[in-house]
C-alpha positions as a printed Julia matrix, in Angstrom:
249×3 Matrix{Float64}:
   4.5   -23.11   -9.36
   5.42  -20.45   -6.81
   8.89  -20.15   -5.36
   8.83  -21.3    -1.73
  11.11  -18.88    0.04
  10.69  -18.01    3.73
  12.43  -14.7     3.03
   9.56  -13.59    0.79
   6.28  -12.22    2.1
   4.68  -11.94   -1.36
   5.28  -13.96   -4.52
   3.5   -12.84   -7.69
   4.04  -15.18  -10.63
   2.88  -14.99  -14.24
   0.1   -12.62  -13.2
  -2.12  -11.65  -16.12
  -5.42   -9.85  -16.5
  -7.2    -9.17  -19.78
 -10.0    -6.71  -20.42
 -11.75   -7.45  -23.73
  -8.54   -8.93  -25.1
  -6.29   -6.13  -23.83
  -3.68   -7.36  -21.34
  -3.47   -4.66  -18.65
  -0.99   -6.86  -16.74
   0.93   -9.4   -18.78
   2.85  -12.28  -17.19
   4.19  -10.26  -14.26
   6.59  -11.74  -11.69
   7.11   -9.75   -8.5
   8.75  -10.85   -5.25
   8.55   -8.82   -2.04
  10.74   -9.42    1.02
   9.82   -8.66    4.63
  10.53   -5.05    5.72
  10.89   -3.93    2.1
   9.53   -0.77    0.52
   8.96   -1.66   -3.12
   8.02    1.22   -5.39
   6.29    0.55   -8.72
   6.79    3.25  -11.34
   6.02    3.6   -15.03
   4.13    5.74  -17.53
   0.37    6.18  -17.37
  -1.4     3.02  -18.48
   1.53    0.78  -17.47
  -0.68   -1.35  -15.2
   0.62   -0.1   -11.83
  -2.71    0.41  -10.05
  -4.12   -2.72  -11.67
  -1.37   -4.77  -10.0
  -2.5    -3.49   -6.59
  -6.13   -4.21   -7.53
  -5.2    -7.8    -8.39
  -3.26   -8.37   -5.17
  -6.07   -7.07   -2.95
  -8.83   -8.91   -4.85
 -10.56   -5.83   -6.23
  -9.9    -7.12   -9.75
  -9.89  -10.81  -10.65
  -6.86  -12.15  -12.49
  -7.15  -14.02  -15.78
  -4.25  -16.27  -14.77
  -1.23  -16.51  -12.52
  -0.55  -16.75   -8.79
  -0.35  -14.3    -5.89
   0.95  -15.96   -2.71
   1.06  -14.02    0.55
   2.74  -15.84    3.45
   1.9   -19.16    1.77
  -1.76  -18.25    1.06
  -3.05  -18.05   -2.51
  -4.82  -14.69   -2.62
  -6.43  -15.24   -6.01
  -8.76  -17.77   -4.38
  -9.85  -15.35   -1.64
 -12.41  -12.55   -1.36
 -11.37   -8.95   -0.69
 -12.42   -9.11    2.96
 -10.54  -12.37    3.48
  -7.41  -10.79    2.01
  -7.72   -7.86    4.42
  -8.09  -10.22    7.38
  -5.09  -12.21    6.17
  -2.95   -9.1     6.63
  -2.99   -7.1     3.4
  -3.98   -3.41    3.65
  -4.71   -1.18    0.67
  -4.94    2.59    0.42
  -6.37    4.2    -2.72
  -5.33    7.49   -4.35
  -8.06    9.62   -2.77
  -8.13    9.68    1.04
 -11.24    7.99    2.43
 -11.79    9.05    6.02
 -14.97    9.76    8.0
 -14.92   13.56    7.99
 -17.66   13.98   10.62
 -15.65   11.91   13.1
 -12.56   12.91   15.04
  -9.14   11.48   14.33
  -9.51    9.32   17.44
 -12.9     7.98   16.28
 -11.6     7.22   12.78
  -8.81    5.14   14.28
 -11.17    3.54   16.8
 -13.63    2.24   14.21
 -10.73    0.74   12.29
  -9.57   -1.28   15.3
  -9.69   -4.97   14.22
 -11.85   -6.18   17.1
 -14.92   -5.01   15.19
 -14.37   -7.34   12.21
 -17.21   -9.73   13.15
 -20.81   -8.85   14.03
 -20.23  -10.12   17.57
 -16.97   -8.22   17.83
 -18.64   -4.97   16.74
 -21.48   -5.41   19.24
 -19.12   -6.29   22.08
 -16.57   -3.59   21.27
 -15.61   -1.34   24.19
 -13.16    1.54   24.42
 -10.71   -0.23   26.71
  -7.32    1.01   27.9
  -5.76   -1.36   25.36
  -7.72    0.24   22.51
  -6.86    3.78   23.63
  -3.18    2.88   24.01
  -3.06    1.43   20.51
  -4.81    4.48   19.03
  -2.38    6.84   20.74
   0.55    4.73   19.55
  -0.6     4.85   15.92
  -1.45    8.57   16.15
   2.12    9.29   17.18
   3.49    7.32   14.22
   1.3     9.28   11.76
   2.09   12.71   13.29
  -1.47   13.26   14.58
  -1.05   12.93   18.35
  -2.04   16.58   18.79
  -5.13   16.2    16.59
  -6.93   13.24   18.19
  -9.97   15.34   19.18
 -10.12   17.23   15.88
 -12.76   16.45   13.24
 -11.0    14.91   10.27
 -12.81   17.34    7.95
 -10.54   20.06    9.34
  -7.29   18.23    8.58
  -5.06   19.22    5.68
  -4.96   16.96    2.62
  -1.67   15.45    3.77
  -2.97   14.84    7.28
  -6.0    13.02    5.85
  -3.61   10.79    3.9
  -1.68   10.05    7.1
  -4.92    9.32    8.95
  -5.97    6.79    6.35
  -2.57    5.13    6.59
  -3.12    5.05   10.35
  -6.54    3.43    9.87
  -4.71    0.64    8.07
  -1.79    0.46   10.5
  -4.1    -0.04   13.47
  -5.17   -3.32   11.84
  -1.48   -4.36   11.82
  -1.21   -5.54    8.19
   2.0    -7.3     7.21
   1.73   -5.89    3.68
   0.58   -2.33    3.09
  -0.13   -1.05   -0.43
  -0.32    2.68   -1.16
  -1.38    4.28   -4.45
   0.26    7.69   -5.03
   0.35    8.61   -1.33
   1.96   12.05   -1.81
  -0.2    13.31   -4.68
  -1.41   16.82   -3.82
   0.83   17.16   -0.77
   3.01   20.13    0.11
   6.79   19.71    0.06
   6.87   19.55    3.88
   4.14   16.89    3.92
   6.02   14.8     1.33
   9.14   14.89    3.51
   7.16   13.73    6.57
   5.42   11.01    4.52
   8.82    9.64    3.51
   9.77    9.64    7.19
   6.52    7.84    8.0
   7.08    5.08    5.42
  10.69    4.6     6.48
   9.39    4.1    10.04
   6.68    1.59    9.26
   8.8    -0.8     7.17
  10.49   -1.78   10.42
   7.4    -3.93   11.09
   5.94   -4.7     7.65
   6.45   -4.59    3.88
   5.09   -1.76    1.76
   4.3    -1.51   -1.95
   3.95    2.03   -3.27
   2.79    3.23   -6.69
   4.25    6.69   -7.24
   5.24    9.27   -9.89
   7.26   11.64   -7.7
  10.83   10.5    -8.38
  12.37   12.55   -5.55
   9.99   10.87   -3.12
  10.79    7.45   -4.63
  14.5     8.06   -4.01
  13.78    8.74   -0.34
  11.73    5.59    0.35
  12.5     2.79   -2.1
  14.34   -0.35   -1.07
  13.84   -1.59   -4.62
  12.1    -0.19   -7.71
   9.99   -2.05  -10.28
   9.32   -0.35  -13.63
   6.26   -1.42  -15.61
   5.49   -0.66  -19.25
   2.38   -1.89  -21.07
   1.64   -4.35  -18.29
   5.07   -5.98  -18.37
   8.19   -5.76  -16.24
  10.61   -3.36  -17.94
  13.33   -3.1   -15.3
  13.93   -3.77  -11.63
  16.57   -2.94   -9.05
  17.85   -0.02   -7.02
  16.75    3.49   -7.94
  20.21    4.2    -9.33
  20.03    1.05  -11.46
  16.64    1.81  -13.05
  17.52    5.48  -13.57
  20.51    4.39  -15.65
  18.58    1.8   -17.68
  18.34    2.99  -21.33
  14.9     1.43  -21.82
  13.53    3.13  -18.71
  14.96    6.48  -19.81
  13.38    6.06  -23.24
   9.86    5.08  -22.19
   9.51    6.92  -18.88
  12.17    9.02  -17.2
  13.23   10.74  -20.43
   9.74   12.26  -20.73
């Protein structure tokens, strides 16, 4: 039974998924508060990305519960989970390179969710204002008319985050958002995430420990699909088990 706590936006309890007898995630409990940036770390194969896949419905759990704002996500389809307010970004940026930054943000505007909404969609002042607002947050205000193919790798990552933000999710999940970025882009991405948790919760899977230090409200360490340690960055960095299986290497 899930813990009913109005201070939690996400409650993951006893979450398990098995692939041919191998438990990729094994009895995981995870609780996310509003306006929290939770970072999940751990060695390769720890189950980090699989946890995100389970929350967003991409992978079906073997057992357990994932409650988001009182809704059981394990009973919902991927598209229903998106509409409920959960956004997911994968490791590789997925933007429409033949479209401008403005057009990428425009087609992500939530009014087009239904067939009728897509047919009736018009570029109103409200839509333009929202696009310009999001573009400023993601450092792309000066690139709205630029084809996304011409953006740097980091800018494409920011654009995809913007394509999620324009849908106003209450939970945003990012898988290795700074992989392949320059040092300057990593610094700005940390600034971006620290901005957006004012209005939503974020779960980040990441390997870059310096970046984790800059963004994490709380850190969860996974090992072999199980919770190894949890707490502040300072707390998990000092944990002997974490040092042995992850940070020490």
